C-alpha positions in Angstrom: 0.0 0.0 0.0 1.4 3.4 -1.0 0.9 6.2 1.4 1.5 9.9 0.8 4.2 11.2 3.1 3.0 13.8 5.6 4.8 17.1 5.4 5.5 19.0 8.5 5.2 22.8 8.4 8.5 24.1 9.8 7.8 27.7 9.1 8.0 30.0 12.1 6.5 33.1 10.5 3.3 33.6 8.5 3.5 33.9 4.7 1.9 36.6 2.7 0.9 36.5 -1.0 2.8 39.3 -2.6 3.0 39.3 -6.4 6.0 41.6 -7.0 9.0 41.6 -9.3 12.4 40.9 -8.0 15.9 39.9 -9.2 17.8 36.8 -8.1 21.5 36.7 -8.5 23.0 33.3 -8.7 26.6 32.6 -9.7 27.0 36.2 -10.9 24.0 36.1 -13.2 20.9 38.2 -12.4 17.5 36.7 -13.3 14.1 38.5 -13.1 11.5 36.5 -11.2 8.1 37.1 -9.5 7.5 36.7 -5.8 4.7 34.3 -5.0 4.8 34.6 -1.3 7.0 36.0 1.4 7.6 36.0 5.2 10.1 37.7 7.5 12.2 34.6 7.1 11.9 33.4 3.6 10.5 33.7 0.1 9.0 31.7 -2.8 9.6 32.9 -6.3 8.7 31.8 -9.8 11.1 32.2 -12.7 13.6 30.6 -15.1 16.2 29.5 -12.6 17.0 26.1 -13.9 20.5 25.8 -12.6 19.6 26.5 -8.9 19.5 23.5 -6.5 18.7 23.1 -2.8 21.5 24.4 -0.7 22.7 27.0 -3.2 23.2 30.6 -1.9 21.4 33.4 -3.8 21.0 37.1 -3.5 17.5 38.7 -3.8 16.7 42.3 -4.7 13.0 43.2 -4.4 11.9 46.0 -6.7 11.4 49.2 -4.8 13.6 48.2 -1.9 17.2 49.1 -1.4 18.3 45.9 0.5 20.1 42.9 -0.9 18.8 39.8 0.9 21.1 36.8 1.1 19.3 33.5 1.2 19.8 29.7 0.9 17.6 27.7 -1.5 15.6 25.1 0.4 13.5 23.7 -2.5 13.1 23.8 -6.2 10.1 22.5 -8.1 9.1 23.3 -11.7 10.4 26.9 -11.7 9.3 27.6 -8.2 12.1 28.3 -5.7 11.8 28.5 -2.0 14.6 30.1 0.0 15.3 31.0 3.6 16.9 34.3 4.3 20.4 34.3 5.8 20.7 37.9 7.0 23.2 39.7 9.1 21.5 41.3 12.2 21.8 44.9 10.8 20.3 43.9 7.5 17.6 41.8 9.2 16.4 44.8 11.2 16.1 47.0 8.1 14.4 44.1 6.2 11.8 43.7 9.0 10.8 47.3 8.6 10.6 47.1 4.8 8.7 43.8 5.1 6.0 45.4 7.3 5.5 48.1 4.7 5.2 45.5 1.9 2.5 43.5 3.7 0.5 46.4 5.1 -3.2 45.8 4.6 -2.8 42.1 3.7 -3.7 39.0 5.6 -1.5 35.9 6.1 -2.0 32.8 4.0 -4.0 30.0 5.5 
């Protein structure tokens, strides 16, 4: 009998649907992608990043924000990439302020 594995949600922060353009830099190449959802700790994007694998380090620049967000890819599936932010404390504090502005007026995903 085949059973579907149960996935445990290890996210510690709520995610928000935010369709916004951003750039991902991987191995010196910048690629335009679209944010699908975002939290204080991570991001899911959709775009043509075929060479990216779990464990790779990427840099994220969200349109309209001045910060460069370092992250580690945690999953890749059919053009969808999930990454966990890996931010220095001084960048994290600035990011949290920008994040709150980005999600103002929205509700978390269920």
